[in-house]
C-alpha positions as CSV (number, residue, x, y, z in Angstrom):
1,X,-142.6,-54.2,40.5
2,X,-145.2,-52.3,39.8
3,X,-148.4,-51.6,41.9
4,X,-151.6,-54.0,41.8
5,X,-154.3,-52.6,39.8
6,X,-156.9,-50.5,41.6
7,X,-160.3,-52.5,42.1
8,X,-163.0,-51.5,39.6
9,X,-160.0,-50.7,37.2
10,X,-160.3,-52.6,33.3
11,X,-157.3,-55.1,32.9
12,X,-155.7,-54.3,29.6
13,X,-157.5,-57.7,28.8
14,X,-160.6,-56.3,28.8
15,X,-160.1,-53.6,27.7
16,X,-159.1,-55.0,24.4
17,X,-162.3,-57.6,24.6
18,X,-164.3,-53.6,24.9
19,X,-162.5,-52.3,22.1
20,X,-162.7,-54.9,20.2
21,X,-166.9,-55.3,20.5
22,X,-167.2,-51.5,19.9
23,X,-165.2,-52.1,16.6
24,X,-167.4,-55.4,16.0
25,X,-170.6,-53.2,17.1
26,X,-169.3,-50.2,15.0
27,X,-168.7,-52.9,11.7
28,X,-172.2,-54.0,12.0
29,X,-173.9,-50.4,12.3
30,X,-171.8,-50.1,9.0
31,X,-173.5,-52.9,7.8
32,X,-176.6,-52.4,8.4
33,X,-176.6,-49.1,6.7
34,X,-175.2,-50.3,3.8
35,X,-178.3,-53.1,3.2
36,X,-180.7,-50.0,4.3
37,X,-179.5,-47.8,1.5
38,X,-179.0,-51.0,-0.7
39,X,-182.5,-52.0,-0.1
40,X,-183.5,-48.6,-0.9
41,X,-181.6,-48.4,-4.3
42,X,-183.6,-51.6,-4.9
43,X,-187.1,-50.4,-6.5
44,X,-188.2,-53.7,-7.5
45,X,-187.2,-55.6,-5.2
46,X,-185.1,-58.2,-7.1
47,X,-182.6,-58.6,-4.7
48,X,-180.2,-56.4,-7.5
49,X,-179.7,-52.8,-9.0
50,X,-180.4,-52.2,-12.6
51,X,-179.7,-49.0,-14.6
52,X,-182.9,-47.1,-14.0
53,X,-182.4,-47.8,-10.6
54,X,-178.4,-46.7,-10.1
55,X,-179.7,-43.5,-11.5
56,X,-182.5,-42.3,-9.5
57,X,-180.3,-43.6,-6.8
58,X,-177.5,-41.1,-7.8
59,X,-180.0,-38.1,-8.5
60,X,-181.8,-38.7,-5.1
61,X,-177.9,-38.5,-3.9
62,X,-177.3,-35.4,-5.5
63,X,-174.7,-37.5,-7.7
64,X,-174.9,-35.4,-11.3
65,X,-173.7,-37.8,-14.2
66,X,-174.4,-38.1,-17.7
67,X,-176.1,-40.6,-18.8
68,X,-173.1,-42.4,-20.8
69,X,-171.3,-41.5,-17.4
70,X,-174.1,-43.2,-15.4
71,X,-173.6,-46.8,-18.1
72,X,-169.9,-46.8,-17.9
73,X,-170.7,-46.7,-13.9
74,X,-173.2,-49.1,-13.5
75,X,-170.6,-51.5,-16.0
76,X,-167.6,-51.2,-13.8
77,X,-169.7,-52.2,-10.5
78,X,-171.5,-55.0,-12.6
79,X,-168.2,-57.0,-12.0
80,X,-170.0,-60.8,-12.6
81,X,-171.6,-59.1,-15.7
82,X,-175.2,-59.9,-15.1
83,X,-176.5,-56.6,-16.0
84,X,-177.4,-56.0,-12.3
85,X,-175.7,-54.5,-9.4
86,X,-175.7,-57.6,-6.6
87,X,-174.8,-56.9,-2.8
88,X,-171.3,-57.5,-2.6
89,X,-170.5,-55.4,-5.8
90,X,-172.8,-52.6,-4.1
91,X,-170.6,-52.5,-1.4
92,X,-167.7,-51.9,-3.6
93,X,-169.7,-49.1,-5.6
94,X,-170.6,-47.2,-2.4
95,X,-166.9,-47.0,-1.5
96,X,-166.5,-45.3,-4.8
97,X,-169.4,-43.3,-4.1
98,X,-170.2,-42.7,-1.0
99,X,-173.4,-40.8,-1.3
100,X,-175.0,-43.9,-2.1
101,X,-174.2,-45.1,1.6
102,X,-176.2,-42.4,2.9
103,X,-180.1,-43.3,1.2
104,X,-182.4,-44.7,3.0
105,X,-181.0,-43.5,6.3
106,X,-183.8,-41.7,7.0
107,X,-186.0,-44.3,6.5
108,X,-184.1,-46.6,8.5
109,X,-184.5,-44.3,11.4
110,X,-188.0,-44.0,11.4
111,X,-188.8,-47.1,11.2
112,X,-186.5,-47.6,14.6
113,X,-188.6,-45.5,16.4
114,X,-191.7,-47.3,15.8
């Protein structure tokens, strides 16, 4: 029979719960970062990213693509064929081009300090 746990040490259940809270907080932070990047890219505030907005965002992120490559990228990301990249589509695009997820991060951290 193992000795009783010393007082003050966390039970395995408590450690699992704490790890779960940490993972949840981390996921929430990643989601907020993605949402911030999306909002930063959505220059006209329409709630979606058009071709010109995607091009400007890629330029800002240092992603060099030809006009044809940019059009192909936009069409591939626009899963519903609306001509715009909505947030759910952007999340998949950001996995493909993780540099996009960092756009607007400075702006977000600046607003946190206000």
